[in-house]
N, C-alpha and C positions, 0 to 999 in steps of 0.2 A: 526454437522458434523466434524468438525476439519479438519484437512491436512491431504490431500488423493491426493498424486501425484506421478506420473510414469512415464517414459520415456522410450520407447521403438526404435530400427532402424535394421528392419532388411532387407536384401539386394536382391532381389528379381534375380531369380535363368534363364540365360538365357537357352530356348527348344530348340535342335537341331532345330528349323524351326525357331524361330528367330535367328541362327547364321547365318545360311541359307538366311533369309533376310536382315540383314545386309552385308553378304556377296556378296549378290549378290547386293546390290544396288551399293557400294563402286565399286565390278565389271563395271559395266554398266556405274557407271560415270568416270571412267579409261580409259573406251574401247572409249563413246563420247568423251574425252577430244584429246586421240591421232588420232580416225578418222577425226576430226575437223581440227588437226594440216596436219594429210598425206590424207585425200582424198578430206572433200571439207568442207567449212567455215560452213554448215549447223550445220555441228553435233560439233561444236563447241559453238554453239546458243543452241541445246539440254546438251550439257556438262555443261551449265551454270545455267540451270531449273534444270537440273539433283539436282546440287550442293546448289542447295537451296534449293530444296526438300529434301538434306541427312540433311545439318543443322540445319531442322528445326522435322526431324521425327527419327534422330539418335538415338536421346538422350531418345528416348525411351524404347532404346533397354538395360540402364545402370537407372534402374530406384531400389527406396529404397520407401520405407515405414517409415515410424513418427509413435507411436501413444502416444499419450498426453494425458492423463491422470490428468485433475485438476478435484476434487470436483465432483458434477455429472452427469459430460462430458467425454467424448472422445470423441479429434481430431486426423482425418486420413489425412496423407498430403503424397501427391509423391512430392521423390523428387530423379528427372530427373538429370542424371553426375552431381549430389555433389553440379549443383549449379540453376539449377530452381527446387521453387517450388509452387507447385499446392494442392487445399485442393479437397481432396477428401470426408470427412466423419465428420458432426458435430454431433454426435451420443448425445441421450440427456439416459443415464443409465436408468432412472426413465419407460423408454418405455421398455428396456429389460424385456426378459419372461427366459429365458435361457442363461446360459455359464456354455459352459464344449468340451471333448476334443471332435473332429471330429469322433473317432469311440466308442463312449462311447453310454453305449444305453437304456443314455436320448436324445439321440438326434436321434435314429432309428426311432422315427417318423415324424422329420423332413427330415432326410436323403432321406426318403423314396416320402415324397410331389414332384412329379416334378412341380407342380404349385407354387413353393417357390419362388422367388429373389438370386441369391445370388454372392458374391461380392465378390471375391478371392482381399484380400492383405498380403496372406502369400509369403512366398520365395519360394514355388512347386522342393521345395528341398527336396530332398530322405529323409524318416526320422525321420523329423522337427515334430516337437509337435505341431502341429494345434488346435487350437480350434475353436468350432461354436459359432458368438454368435446371436440369434435368438432376433429378435427385430421389433418393430413396429415403422414404418416410414410415412409419408404421403400414401404413395400405398399402405398399408398391412403390413404381414410380409414378413421379409428377413431377409436372414442366411448372418453372415460377418464371412468370414474366416481368424482368425488372428492366431499372434507365441507372443503371451504373454510370457513375462519375470518372473520371479520366483517374484522377486517384486508385479510387477504390480498385477499378481495370488492372492497375500495374499492382496492385499489393495482392489483388488475387494472382494476375499470373506468376509474380514471381516465386511466391510460395503454393500453385498450383501450375504447374507448367504445362505437364502431361494433359489437361482440366479443361485448360482454363484456353480461348483463342480471341482473337478478334479481328480476324481475318477482316 
């Protein structure tokens, strides 16, 4: 098949609800710390518990996705706070049925199917070029939302011309 390689990094945009959750958890932590110092020591224990929870939960608000296309495989990793990496997907592209823009007429059938599982690995930014990949996995058909760059699209289209469309 030759050398088939492409790499894309996509930063997830924070929604208003994400900002509210992040700010609220930090505010709650600060209030518990002040209450522990000035009111009662029990609040200080709550502040420590909230601090530990924040240490593990706050990095999830600063997330990037890395798509790595190598040969017939697409790996998707989640990167938290530019330091922690977690594998999200390991997709075999031979199982792919369709790859097209999410608003394409080719995706109409899949967009209207409410039983189809959807996994969103896009930035969620307004005006982003989001593509849908319909792929078969161990649980059936799944729609994966991605934001590939031009090189990745060209590579996919060259090796899967009957499945990849850029409409």
